[in-house]
N, C-alpha and C positions, 0 to 999 in steps of 0.2 A: 477508583482507589484500590491499591493493592495492599494486602496484609500478609504478614508472616505468621507461620505457626509450625510446630513440630508435630508430625503425624505419629501414629501408633508405633511405627518402627524406629522412631527417633530421628527421622529425616526432616531437615528444614525445608519447608514448602512455601513458595510465594504464590498467593492466589489473587486473581484479578476479580474484583467485585463490581466492575462497571456494569450497570444495568441490573444489578441484583441487590437484594436486601443485605445491608452491611451488618455483620454481627458485632456484639460488644468487643471493644479492643482497648489495649493500652497504647500509649504513645510516648516516645522518648523525646526529651528536650536536652540538647547538648551543644557544645561548641566543637566545630570540626578540627581534626588534626590531620597530619599527613598520611595516616594509616586507616582511613575510614573504609568500611566495607561498602562496595558499590553494587548496584543491581546486577551487573554482569558477573560479579564474583559469586552472588547467590545462585544465579542461573547456571554458571559453569561449575559450581561445586568447589570453588577455590577460596571460599570466604575464611576458612580457618587459618590460612597463611598470613593474614593480617592480624597479628596478635592483639594489638591495642583495640582495634575495631571489633574483633571477635569477643574480647572481654566485655565490651559494652553490650553487644548483642546478647551474650549469654546472661548478663545481668538483667537486661530488659525481659528476656524470655522467662527467667526464673522468678522475677518479681511479679510478672503477669500471672504465672502459674499459682503463686502464693495468693494472688487476689482472685483466683478462680476465673481467669481470663485466658482463653485459648489463643486468641490472636493479638498481635502487637505490630506497631508501625514505627519504622525508623526512616527518616527522610532519605538518606543516601542509599538505603537498600530498596526502597519502594518506589522511587521516582526514577524514570529512565532519563538520565541527564543528557543522553545522546539524542533524544527526541525533543527538538526545540519547541514544538507545539505543546507537548505534554508539560514541559518545564514552565512555559508561559501560563498555562491554565492552573498549574499547581500553586503558583504564587497567589492567585486570586482565591484558591480553595483552602489555603492553609489554615486560616483562622477558623473556618468551619470544621475542619478535620480535628483541630485541637479542642474546639468547643464540644464536639460530639464524643470525644474519647471518654471512656469510663474512668480511666486513671491516666495521669500524666506523671512521668518520672523524670526529674531533673538530675542529670548525671554531671556532677561538678568535678571536672578533671583537676582543677587547681585547689581543691579542698581535700586535704588528707587528714584522716582521723586514725590514730593508733588505738587499737582495741586491746593492747597488751595490759594496760592498767585499767581494771574494771572497778567501778562503773565509769563510763566516759562522762566527763563533765562538759557543760555548755562552754566553759572557758577553754576547753581543749580545741574547739573548732570555730568559735564565734568570730575571732579576728580574721581568719582565712575566709569565712563565709561572707563577712562584710566586704572583704577586698576582692571577692570573686569577680572575674571578668564577665561572668554570665549576666550580672546585673547592669553591665555597661553597654551591652550590644543591642542594636535596634530590633532585630527579629525576635529576640527572646522576650520582648515586652508582651507580644500577643500570646506567647507560650505560657506566660505567667497569668495573664488576665482571662484568656478564653476558657480553659478547662475548669470545671467545678472543683475537681480534686487534683492538687499538685503536691507530690511528695519529693523531698530533696534528699539526695544521697551523696556521700563522699566518693572519691575515686576508688575506694576499697569496697564500695557498695554498702557502707554503714548508713542506716537511716537517721538523718539529722532531725527531721520533723516535716510537717506538711504546711501548706499555705495557711491553714486555719490556726495551727498552734504557733506558727512563727510570724503571724500577721504584723505584730507590733515591730518586730525586728526588720521585716521586709519594708514596712512603711518608713522606718528610719533610714534605711539604705536608699530607697527609690523615691521617697516623697509621694508615693501613690496613696490616695486616701484609703483608710481602713475599710470603708464601705465597699470600695471597688475590689479590694482583696477578699472581701467576704461575699463576693458574687452578686452584689447589688446590680440590677440591670443597667447597662451602659448608657442607655438614653437618659438616665437620671443625672448624668454628668454632662456639663456643657462641652461643646466641641473644642473650645479653646483649652478647657481643663484637660481633656483627653490628649490634646496635642502636646501640652506641657509635659506629660509623662515621658515623652520621648526626647525632650530637649537635650538632656545630658548624655544621651546614648549615641554610640558611634556605629557606623556601618562602613564596609569596605568601599562600596559605591555610594557616591553622593546622593543619587536618586533614591536609594533604599531608605534614607531617613524619612522620606515621604511614603514610599510604598509600604513600609512596615506598619503604617498606621491605617491602611485601607480597611482591614477587617474590624479594627477597633472603632473606626468611624462609620462603619456600615456602608462603605463605598466600594463599587466595582468599576474599575477602569483599566484599560490596557497599560501594561508596563512598557515603556519605550526608553530603554537604556541609551544614553547618549544625549538625551534632551537637556540634562543638567538639573540640579536640584531646584533652582528657581522656577524653571518651566514646569517641573513636576508639581511643585507647590501651587503654582497658578492653576494648573489643571484640577488639582485636588480642591482648591478653593472654589472653582467654578462648579464642581460637582456638588460640594456641600451647600453652596448658596442656591442650588437648583437653577443655575444660570439659564436665562432664556436664549442664550447664544446657541446656534446650531452646533451639534457635536462635531468635533474635528480631531484628527490625529496628525500632529506635526512633530516628529520625533526629535527634532533639533531645536534648541532655543534660538530665538532671533539673535542675529549677530549684531551687537550694538556697534561693532566696528566696521559694519558693511559700508564700503565707499565705492565710488565709480559705477560704471554701467548705468548711469542715470537715463541716457537716451533709450537704451534697450529696455530698461525697466518701464519707462513710459510707454513704449511701443507695445510691450506685453500686456500691460494693464488696459490699454486702449482696445486691444483685440479680444480680450476675454468676453465670452458670451455674445459674440458678434454674429454668430450663425443663427438665423431665425428658422432654420429647417431641422437641424440636427446638432449633434455635439460639435462644439468649436474645438479644433485640434491645433496646437501650436508646438513647435519644436525649438529647443535651444541647442545649437550644434557648434562644435568647436573642438580644438585639440585638447587633450588632457592637460589639466592644470590651468585652464583659462577661466575657471570660476563659474561653470554652468550650474552646478548644484547650489552654489551660494546665491546666484541670481534667482533661481527658482524658489529657494527658501525665503528670500526677501519678498517675492511676489505672494507666496503662501501666507506669510505673516501679515502683509498689508491687506490682503483680501479678507483675512480673518478679522482684522481690526476695523476695516471700513464697511464690512457687510456682515452684521451679526447673524443674519439668517442663512448665510451660505455655509454649507458643509465644506471642509477642506481636509483632504486626505493625502498623505505622502505615501507613495507605494515604491517598494524596491523592486524594479523590473529587470534586475541583472540576470535572473534565471527563474524558471517556473516555480521552484520550491519557495524562493524568497517572495515572489508575488503572491503565492497562495497564503503564505504566512501573513503578509500585509492584509490580505482580504479577510483572514480569520480575525485579525484585530478590528477591522472595520465592522465585521459582523457583530462582534461583541459590543462595539461602541454604539451602534444604532439598533441593537437588540433584535437582530434578524433571527427568525425562528430557527432553532437548532444550533445557535452559536455555542451553547454550553454542552452540546452533545459530543462526547468523546468519539462516538461512532458515526458522526455526520459525514456524508459524502461531500468532499471539498468542492467538487464541481457544482453540485446542487446548491451548496452554501454560497458560492460565488454568484450563481444565477440569481439567487434571492437578494443578494447584496445589490446587484445591478438594477433589479426591479425597484428596490427601495430608493437607491441613489437617483435613478432616472426620473423619479417623481418630485425631486427637490432640487433647488439650486445648489450646484456642487462644483468645486474645483478639485481636480485630481492631478497630482504631480507624479509622473512615472519616471523615476530617476534611474540612470544607467541603462537606458534602452538602446542596446546595440544591434538588435535584429527584430524583424517583424514576426518571427516565431520564437517561442521560448522552449528551452529544454531543461530537464532536471539537472541539477549540479553534477558535473562529472560524466554526464551521459553523452555519448558520441553519436549513437544511431537511433535512439528511441526517445519516447516521452515528449515529442514535439507538440506544441500547442500554438494555435494562431493567436497572436496578441490581440487582434481585432475582437476575438470572442470574449476578451476580458475587459472591454471598454463599455461605458454607459452609452446609450443611444437616446439622446434627448437634447432639445434646444436649450434646456435649463442648465446643461453641463458644459464645462470646459475641461480640456485635458492638456497638460504641458508635458512634453517628453524632453529629457536631456540625453544627448547622444554625441558621440564622436564621429558617427557614421553619417555622411551626407545623404547617401542613398536611403538609409533608414528614415532620416528626417523627411526626405522628399515623399517617401511612400506613406508616412503616417500623417504628415501635416500639409502636404501639397505646397502652397505658396506661403503659408504662415510660418516662416522659418526665421529665427533670429540667429545670426552668425556672430560668434564671439572671437575676437582676436586680442592682441595685447592691449593693456590699459594705456591711458594717457599718463603723462608724467605726473600731473597733479593728482590723479586718482591713485596711482601707484604709491606716491609719497604719502597720501593720507592712509592708505592701507598699511603701509609700513609703520607709520606713526601710531595708529590705534592699537597695534599689536605689541608695542614697546611700552614698558612700565614708565620710563622716563621720557619727558618731552625732549625732542631733539633741539639742542641749542642752535643758534643761528649759524655758528661755525660748522656744525655738523650737517646742516641742510645741504650744503654743496656736496659733501661726501656721500650723503644719502642719494642725491640725484645721480651722481656718478655710478653708485652701486645699482640703482634701479635701471639705469641705461644698460649696464653690464648684464642685468638679469632679464633684459628685453621686455621689461614691464609685465612679466607673466605672473599672475596671481599665485600659482603654486610655488614658484621660485621665491617670490616676495615673502610668502608665509614661511617657507623653509628658512630663509635668512633671518626673519624676525624671531622664530623659535630658537635658532642657534644663538643669536645675540643674547636673548633673554636667558637661555639655559646656561650659557658660558660666562655671562656677566662681562662681555667685552664691548668695545665701541664699534661703531659702524666702520671706522677707518681700519681697526684691527681685523674686522671681518673681511673687508675688501682685500687686505693684505693676504689673509689666509686663502681667500677664494682664488687669488691669482695663481696659486700653485695647482689649481684644479682645472684651469681653463684649457690647458693643452690636452690632458687626458679626455676632457669632454669633447674637444674638437676631434681627437682621434676616434672617439666613439661615434661621432656623427657620420663618419665615413664608413662605418663597419656595420654591415647588415647581417652578420653571422649569428647574432644572439639577441633577438627581441629588441631592436633599436627603440630608443625613446623618441626618435624623431617623429613628429607629427606636425605637418605644415611648416617645416623648417625651423622649429623653435626648441630643438632638443638640447642644444649646448648649454644655455643658462640653467635649465632645470637639472641637467646632468651634473654640472659643476656644483650647484648648491647641495644636491643630494649626496654626491661623493664626499664633500666636505663633512656633512653631518654623519655619514656612515663611518668615516675614518675617525672622527672625534669619539663616537660611541665605542669604537674598537679600542681606542687608547684608554678611555676612562672607565669602561665597564665591560670587561671581557665576556661575562655571561650574557649580558644584554646583546652584545654583538653576535654571540653564538645563536641566540634566539632569532635574531634578525636574519642571519645567513641561512638558518634552517628554513625559516619562513620563505626565503627566496627560492627554495627548491621544491616547494609544494604549491598548490593552487592558492591564489592570493586571498581568497575569501573563506571565512569561517574556519580559521586555523585553530584547532582545539589546543587548549593550553596543555593537554596531556602529551602533546607532541614535544613540548619544550621541557626536556628532562632537566630537573633541578634538584639540588640537595635538600630543598625545603620549599614549602608553599610560599614562605616569606621571601626567599631569594628570587623566586619566579615573579612574585608581585613587584619587588623592587626593580627588577629588570624591565618589566612592562611599563612601570611608571617612568623609567628613564626614556624608553622609546617614545612614550606618549609625550613627554616633555619636549622632545625634539621633533614632534609632529610626524613621526615616521610610521605610526600605526594608528588604527581606529579600534577602540576596544568594544567588545560585545560581552558585557558582564553577565547578562542573562544566560548566555550560551557557554560561558567560560571559554571564550574564543576571541580572536582578533582578526582584523582585515588589514590589508595593505592597499594603498592606492596603486593603480595599475602602473604608473610611472615610477613609483618607489620600488615596486617589485622588479621592474625591468632594470632600473639603475643598480639594484643590489646584484642582480645576476650579471650585469655587465662588469661591475666592480670585481666580483669574484673571478670572472673570466680574465680580466686584465691582470689580476694577480696570480693567475694560473691555479686558482683554487676551486673553480666551479665543479669540476668532476669529483674532487675530494669531498666537497660539501654535499653534492648529490648522493655520493656513496654513504656519507654519514647519515643523511636524511633517510635513505633506504633502510639502513640499519635500525634507526629509531622507529620508523614505520613498521618494520618487521616485528619489533618488540610489542607494539600496541595494537597491531591489526589482529582482530579476533578470528577464530575459526568460523565455519559456515553454519554453526548451529542457529536455529531460528531465533533463539533468545538474543543473539548478537546483531540482529538485522539493523536496528537503529544505529549501532556503533559503526558497522562496516559501511553503511550508506553515507555517513558523514566523513569517514576516512577514505572512501574510494576515490573521490576527486583528487585528493592529495597524493595517494599512492599512484594513481594513473598518471598524474602530472610528472611525478618523480621518475616513473618508469619510462615515460615517453621522452624525457630529456636525458636519459642515460642510454648508452649504446646497447642495442639488443645483441650485438656481437660480443659484448662483454661476457666473459666466462665466469663472472662472479656468482658464487652460490647464493649469496644473500639476495641479489637481484632476482635470481631465478625463483627462489622460494617466495619472495613477495609477489612476483608475477603470478605464480601458481595460486597463492592465496586470493589475489584479486580475481583471477579467472574463476575460482570456485565460488566466490561471493557473487560475481556476475551471473554465473550459471544458476545459482540458487534464486536469483532475482528474475530468471527467465530472459536475461539479456545475452542470448546465445552467440550472436555474432561478435560482440565485444569479448566474450569469454573465449571464443574460438581463436581470435587474433592473439591473445596472450598465451593460450595453450600451445599454439603453433610455435611461438617464441621459446617457450619452456622446452618443448620437445626438441627443437633444433639445437638449443644450447646443450641440453643433456646428451644428445647424440654426439655433438662435437667434443664435449668434455669427457663423457663417461663411456661412450661407445654404444653400439646397437643392443648389447645384451645386458646392460646394467639394469638392476631392478627399478631404479628411479626413472630410467629412460622408458622402460616398458610401462610404468605407471602413467607417465606423461602421454604415451600413445593411447592408453586406455581412456584417460580423461578426455583427450581430443575426440576419440571415437564416441564417447558418451555425448559430447556436444553435437556431433553429426547426428547421432541417434535421436536427440531431442528436436532436431530440425527436420526429421524425417528423411535424412540423407543416408538411407540404409546401405547402399553399396559402398560408400566411403567408410562408413562405420565398420562394415563387414571386412573390408580390406585391411584396416588397421587391426581389428580384433583377431583375424586369422594370423597375421604376423606375430602379434603378441603371444597367442596360444602356441604357435609352432616354436617360437624362441624359448618360451618357458618350458615346453616339453623337452626341448633339446638340452637346455641349461640346467633345469631344476628337477627333471623327471616328471613322469605322468601323474604322480600322486601328490606332488607338492601343492599346498593350499592355493598358492598364486596361480598355478596351472589350472586347477579346478575352477577358480574364479574366472579365469579367461574363457574356459569352455562354457561356463554358465552365461557369461556376457554375450558370447557369440550365439548361444542358443536363443537368448532373448531377441537378438537381431533377426535371426531366422523366424522366430515367433511373430515379430511385427511384420514380416513379409508374407505371413501365411504359410510358411514352409514348416508345417507342424511335424512332419516325420523327421526332418533333419534336427529340429529343435528337440524333439522327444529323444532321439538317439543320443544326443550329447547329454541331455539332462539325466537320462537313466545311467549313463556312465559315471557322471559326477556323483549322483546319489549313491550308487553301489560302492564307488571308491571311498566316499566319505564314511559310509557305514562301516566299511572294512578298516579304514585307517583311524577314524576319529571316534567311533562308537555311534550307536543309534540316536543318542540324546544330545550330541554335540550341536551347538547352534547352527554351524554350517551345514550339517546333515539335514537338520530340520528345514533350513532355507531351501536346500535342494529338493526335498520332498514337496515343499510348497510350490516351487517353480514348476515341477513336473505336473503337479495337480492343476496349475493354471493352463498348461498345455493340453491336458485332458479336457479341461473346462472349455477351451476354445474349439475343441473338436466335438463338443456336445456329449462327451463321455462323463456325464454328471456323477454316476455312481463311483467310478474310479477316482474322480476328483474328490468327491466327498469323503471316501474312505481314507485317502491320504491326509486331507485337511483335518479330519477328526483326530487322526493320530498325532499330527503336528500340534494341534491345539491342546490336546490332553497332556502331551509331553511338556510343552512349554508352561502350562499351568503348574505342573508338578515340579519342574526344574527351576523355572524363572519367577514364579508367582503370577497371580491373576492380573496384576496391574502393569507388568512389564510391557514395554512397547511392542515387542515381538509377539507376545501372547495376544495382545489386542489386534495386531495385524492378522493373526491366524483366525481369530473370531470373525473379523471383518470379511476375510476371504471365504470362510465357510458360509457366512450369511449371503454372500453373492451367489454361491452355488445353490443354496436354498432358493434364492431369488429367481435364478434361471429355471428352476423346476416349478416355479409358481407357488412355492411354499412360503407365502408372504408372512404369516404369523411367526414362523420359526426365524425367518430372516430378520423381521422387525425386533423380536426379542433380543437377538444377539446384537443388533445394531444399536439399540437403546443402551444396552450394557456398555458397549464400546464407547459410545458418545459420552455417557455420564462419567465413565472412568477417565477418558481423555480430558474432559473439562476439569475434573478434579486434579489430575496429575500434571497435565501439560498447559493449562490455561485455555480460555475460550478462543484465543487468536492463533493458536498453534496450527500449522498447516494440516497436521494429522486430525486435529479436532474438526477443522473445516471439512476435510474429506469425509469424516464420519457423519457430519450433518448433511452433506450432499447425498451420501448413500442412503441415509434414512429417508430423506426427502424423496428420493427415487422410489423407495419401497412404498411410501405413502401415495405417490403419483400412480404407481401401478395398481394400487387398490382403489383408485378413484378418489382419494382423500386430498383433493386439490388444495384446499385452504391450508391444511397442515404442511403440505409440500411447499406451497408458495411462501409461507411464513419462514420456514427453515432456509429456503433458497435465497430469500431476500436478506436474511441475516448473513449468510455465507458471502453473498455478493458485496454487501456493504463492508464487511470486515476485510475481504480480499482487496477491495479498492483502497481501504485505509492502510492496511498493513503491507500489501504487496505492490500496489500501483494499479492504475486503470488498465495498463497494457500487459500485465503479467499473464502468462498462459493460463494459470489457475483462475484468474479473474474472468478471462474470456470464457472459460469452461462454465463458470458460475452463471454468467449471463446467458449462455446457451441453454443451461438447465432450466433457468427461470423462464426463458422463452418457450421451452418445450411444455412447461406447465401451463403457461398462458395458451399455447396452441391446443392443448388437450381440453381446455375450457372454452375453446372457440373464440378466444380473445385475440383474433388474428392481428389487429393493428398493433397491439402492445407487443405481441410476439415478433412481428415484422420489424418494429422499431429497434428492439434489442438485437435482433439478428443482423440488421443492416449495420448497427454499430460494431458488432463483433466482426463482421466481414470487412468493414472499412479499416478497423484497427489491425486485423490480421494482414490485410494487404500492405499496411504500412510497416509492420514489424516482422512479418514472416516472408518467405518466398512464395511465388505462385504455386509451387509444387508441394508445399508443406502439408502433411496430413491434416493438421488442424485447420489450415486454410480451406482445404477441400471439404472438410466436415462443415465448416461455416457456410460454404456455398450450398451444400446439400440441404442443410437445415432451412436456409432461406427459401430454397426451391420447394421444400415441403409446405412451408407456410403459403407460398404462392399457390401451390397445388390445392391446398385446403380452401382457398378462396376462388378456385376455378380459373386462376390466371395461368392457363396451361402453357402459353407461349413463353412467358417469363420463366416458368418452372423448367420447361424444356431446354431453354437456352443455357441455364445454369447447369442442368444435369448433363447435357452434352459435354460441356467444358470439363466437369468433374470426371466423367467417364473417360474421355480422351486423355486427360492428364494421368489418371490412375493407370490406364493401359500403358502409357509411355513410361511412367516411373516405376510402377509396381509389377508389371506384366499382366497379361490377359487372364491369368489364373488366380490372381490374388483375391482373397475374400472381399476386400473393399471394392475391387474392380467389379466383381460379380454383383455386389450390392448396388453399385452405380448403374449397371446395365439393367438390373431389375427395377430400380426406381424410374429410370427412363421409360422402360416398358409400361409401367403403370400409368405414366403420363400419356403415352400413346393410347393406352387402353381407355382412359377417361375421355379421350377425344374420338373414340370409336375407330381408331386406326389399328384394327385387330391384327392385320398381317404383320405390320411393323413390330407390334408388341409381341406377337407369337415368335417371330424370328429371333428377337433378343432373348426371349425366355427359353427357347429351345437351346440356344447357345449356352445360356447360364446353366441349364439342367445338364447338358452334355458335359460341360466342363466340371460341374460339381460332382457328377458321377465318376469322372476320371480322377479328380483331385481329392475328393472327400470320401467318406464311407456312405453306404446306403442309409445309415441311421443318423447322419449328422444333421443338426437342426437346419443349417443353411440348405442342405440338400432337400429336406422335406419342404422348406419354404418355397424353393424353386419349383418343385412339383405342384404345390398348391397354387402358386401364381399362374403356372401354365394351364392348370385345370380351370381357373377362373376365366382365362382368355377363351378356352374352348367353350365354356359355359355361356359366355356372352355372344358366341357365334352360333349357339344352339346345338353345339356338338356334345350332347348330353352324355353319350356313352363314353367318349374319350375322357370327358371331365370326371365322370363317375369312377372310371378305372383308376385314374390317378388319385382321386380323393380317398377311395377305399384303402389304397396302399398307404397313403399318408396317415390316415386315421389309425389303421392297425399298427403301423410302426410306432406311432406316438404313444398308443396305449401300452405297447410292450416296453418301450424305452423310458417313457416319462410318467406313467401311471394314468389311470382314467380321469383323475381330477386336475391334471395339469392344464393351465390356460390354453396351451397350444393344442392339446388333445381335444378340448371342448370346442375350440375354433374349427378344428377339422370336422368334428361331428356336425357342427352348425352348417359348414359349407356343403357337406354331403347331403344334409337335409334340404338345403335350398335346391340342390340338383334334383333330388327326388320330387320336390314340390313342382319344379318346372316341367317335370314329366307327368304331372298329375298323380303321382304316387303319394297321396295325402297321408295315408296311415303310416307308411315308413318314415315320411318327413316328420309327422307329429311325434312319433315314438322317440326319434332322436332329439327333437327339440325339447320335449318334456324332460328327458334325461339331462340335457345341457342346462335347462333353466333350474331344475331342482338342485343340481350339483353346484351351480354358481350361487344360488341362494344360500346353500349350506357353507360353501367355502369363502365366498366373497361378501356376503350380506345382501339383503334385498335391494339396497340402494346403489350398489356398484354399477357403473355404466355398462359393464359387460352383462350383468344380470338383466338390466333394463333392455338391452339389445335382444337378449334371449326371449324375453317376454314379448317384445315387439314382433320378433320372427314367428313365434308361435301364434300370435294374434293374426298375422298375415295368412298363416296356414288355415286357421279357423275361417277367416274371411273368404278364402278361396273355395272353401267347402260350403259357403253360405251359412255358417254358424255365427250369425251377426252378434248375438248377445254375448257369447263367450269371447269373441274378438273385442267387442266394445269394452267389456269388463277389464280385460288385460290392458287395453290401450288407455283407458282412463287412469288406471293405476300408474302406468308408465309416464303419462303426461304429468300427473300430479307430483310424482316423485322427482321427475326431471326438473320441474319448476322449483321444487323445494331445495334440491341438492345442487342443481347446475345453474339455475337462473332462467327467467322467462325467455331470454334472448339466445341461449346456447343453441348451436346448430342441432344438437340431438333433441332438445325440447321442441324445436320447430319441426323436425322430422316426425315427432310424436303427434303434434297438432295436425300435420298433413295426413298422417295415417288414420287418425280418428275421424277427420273430416270425410275421408273416403268411406269409412264404415257407416257413418251417419247418412251420407248421400245414397249408399247402397240400400238403406232402409227407408228411402224416400223422406228422410227428415231434412228437407232441403234448407229450411231456414237456419237450423243449427249448423249444417254443413257449410253453408255460404258464410256465416259469421266466422266460423273457425278458419276456413281457407283464406278469407279476406284478412283476418288478423295475422295469419301465417305469412301471407304475401307482404303485408306492411312491415313486419319484423325482418323478413329476409331482405327486403330492399334496404332497410335501415342498417342491418348487421353485415350482410354479405355484399350488398351493392346490386344495382339493377341488372348488371350483366352476368351475374353468377348463374350457372346452370340451374341450380335449385330455385332461384328466384324466377327464372324464365319458366321453369316447370310449373310453379304455382300459378303464374300468370296465365299460362296456356290452359291449365285445368279450369281455372275460374272462368275463362272466356268460353270454354266448351260447355261448361255447366249452364252458363247464361243462355247460350244458344239452345241447349236442350230444353230449358224451362220456357223459352219463348215458343 
């Protein structure tokens, strides 16, 4: 639930309270007008532009304040109408929202009270109050009954009275008992009595007469608009009676006029549930308009009627989004765990549905199944899912697919295929007759037979004819006469394949003729309805938002849609405020426009309208742009890219930006290329808009890791802007900054720094030190220092930026929060976890308050804080945050968005740090597979995914699998990024460590020497990566017993880290520990012990006694004691380490098992054989269970246990 409030600065804020305690709030009850404020108006800050809506909002806010309520709720402002899933859930939640409100204000737009003559008398408003439309509407019934306190106000905001003081008057108006108006519990009124309260009320949609009673009757059931009022009432009755029938969802009422297809119907019924091994799959295949869905609908209703214990679910399989929405309704219907959770992962919910369904007898109809894979609506290259993953697997289940695609039918149903062709004369005649109000006279029968023959006995054509005859009030003979005029155009159409032919199996002519006739009739009788129809022809045929249909009023739009519905040309989606067109209707409309030479004109008009409603790429508009994208993409793809029209170019640019924000870079690239080419052709190479287009395209390359292509464009933009605009122009400086970031991503720090210093100095001189652009430059330069390990210089700049932004912009400004976050990362890299955490907590709390929990920046803050927890060994806290980020990213951004994949990788890293290899591997395999599907083989994120999976293999001792991936990553990075790029060097180092763990010292050393030499040439002596390279090579020397060479390098590393990072930095302590191990291996116990004591004490002080690194220090010191024969001191430390590891990490964590192993050795050394044997046997058992029998550590435990047994014998 979202609530509105005004903050201390007078700003209107929308806060999402999902998953949180909801504060007291006021709620508004009102009737909608044409100027309501919508959620996107709130988020975009444009809400004041709608005067009437703003007057209501201010009234509600002021009244709430008078009642000491900070928060208030208005339906249009707080429900995202573009999010279909949210709208559906809101309908079922509405009663509870009104019931839980502290105050309900009824704003009566049609009741006016003049306050000029004081005092106002009851007679001044009573007549208008009695006549108010508010008392006649269905949905306002629950708004009257549910809240404990209801206050009524005139349109001027004058208080008329409340539910208590006006109860007698309201009783007279509504016939609702006084007891109900006085908040008597609803269960004390019979069901039939409560139903009567709504009898005289009206709703726009027939089904809402039933749905508006759900809360009052205490019923929760899915709303399925299109089923009809009677079907909705039957479902409600079944719910109320606690029907023993199995739950089902059939969104369309049974067609009492269903005729024909008797043989196919019998065949389908005979084959249901016939497979005694697994799910029975059947397919109904045939051209559009042959009645596939109607046949499936009849099977569904017959199965429901004849088998009360059988679940029956109707699924829209036309695309991935529609199918997921169908499964969400099923989940609610059968009460699957998590169905009412707004943050539920849809894939997991679907899996739970399938488990429940597979355990019971069930028929599922997958309507409009055109492919064996599903994509999200409007998506061309991503979001594919295998339909097979969405089907139950049980001999108790049957699935029927309807499709026009024979290959799809064959793939899904093998031999169980029912092919539909034209009807018989008798069946077609019955179909026509049942759709006409008047019975055909004998003399008209012959005319009807002639008509049906002309319509080729096609169900869609017959239905069109019947709808036209009924709507126009003409005879069959008159219809035939009018149809004759359209036969020739339809025949012409059948030979034309230039624009989406209706032809399917040679039956296009009759359907085309019938549709052309209806279309032209609408054009003559209702110009605006025809305009709506023609606009719908130029967008995607499904989920056409009514906002696209520009109208003078809501009523005019409603009248137009009723007219189209009357002629059976559209299917309405009331819950989504949208409509659909049948595929053949859509094609016929486009053909008719083409034949009249108007298709391009209407396409252009549609693009103009889309441009008006398509939002910018702000996160708050995500639901809106996702619903509009398929329509905009359709219109753009059916208009000429060579068209020089500016509106087309602007819409293409908006779509590309939305796609870019959704991480759909390839689709964005295609449109950005079009935009750039058009602007180059129309405006020339040097126009500012042309250069912006080049920059946008470069950003798309940049996000795909195509640095060279990005660089090439950015250099052109920068050079052109320098020549045309001067070196100091803001756009020139932006170009220089963008190019610097591309250098930065290629590890070309010096080139990046050079540009960034120029930009910063110029901005300071031209714009002042406090200008936002100057601060951005300082921040970017700090990041370049940061990547070179120059922490102090980075920190100095970041502190300046943060302090200036706090002073100039306020603490809550997004730029200020970004500064705080960047400074936290610098602290983080210096091991200053507490300072980093303090800043990150502040940023997260502020972003949650200001931006909402789901904003990408909020999710980034949560991920950063989780990383800080992870580095402190606070795994559970890290995991909890990362799980939230992952679930929200999946829900808000999609499973395949780059940010979602990063979230999965972060969670996998936390699992890996806890030794939960299998869970880590499962996530990393998913990330890698998704990356392969949506990215290129050379994309940086793709290579990171491979590297992460390799690390998980590495940790399990699966060296060959790790090596195979690491070689691929290294070779690709060498090819794409050059041998000297930091990421290439990291890959070489990782591969060297894998060689190292296999005892392949020479191969490891060879790679590490290369890395070190390159690092010396490319980086500074003090760069963190340089020091890591020296440390890694030292370890390789160490493993070969080359102590002096190892020591020399380790001393250098330790001294440099002490100087650059401080004595307490984690890397410094690691260096000290490594040097201590080298001393220990040379028998230099005192020197080793001295260093190890320092490391342990510092880690205890900085990281806490329970941090994994602290425990490692204690274990190392214990080993040094053991090597000196100081058993008691060693044992004391090892017992502490083991107990703490068990408590903090779990008994099965690899580090815990290492502790058991070490303690067993110490016990054995003291001849405490029984204790040592018990511990090493337990260690072996757990390692076999956790790591597998082949893991090196498992093999080591087994070897030691065997040798001890031999010694004891």
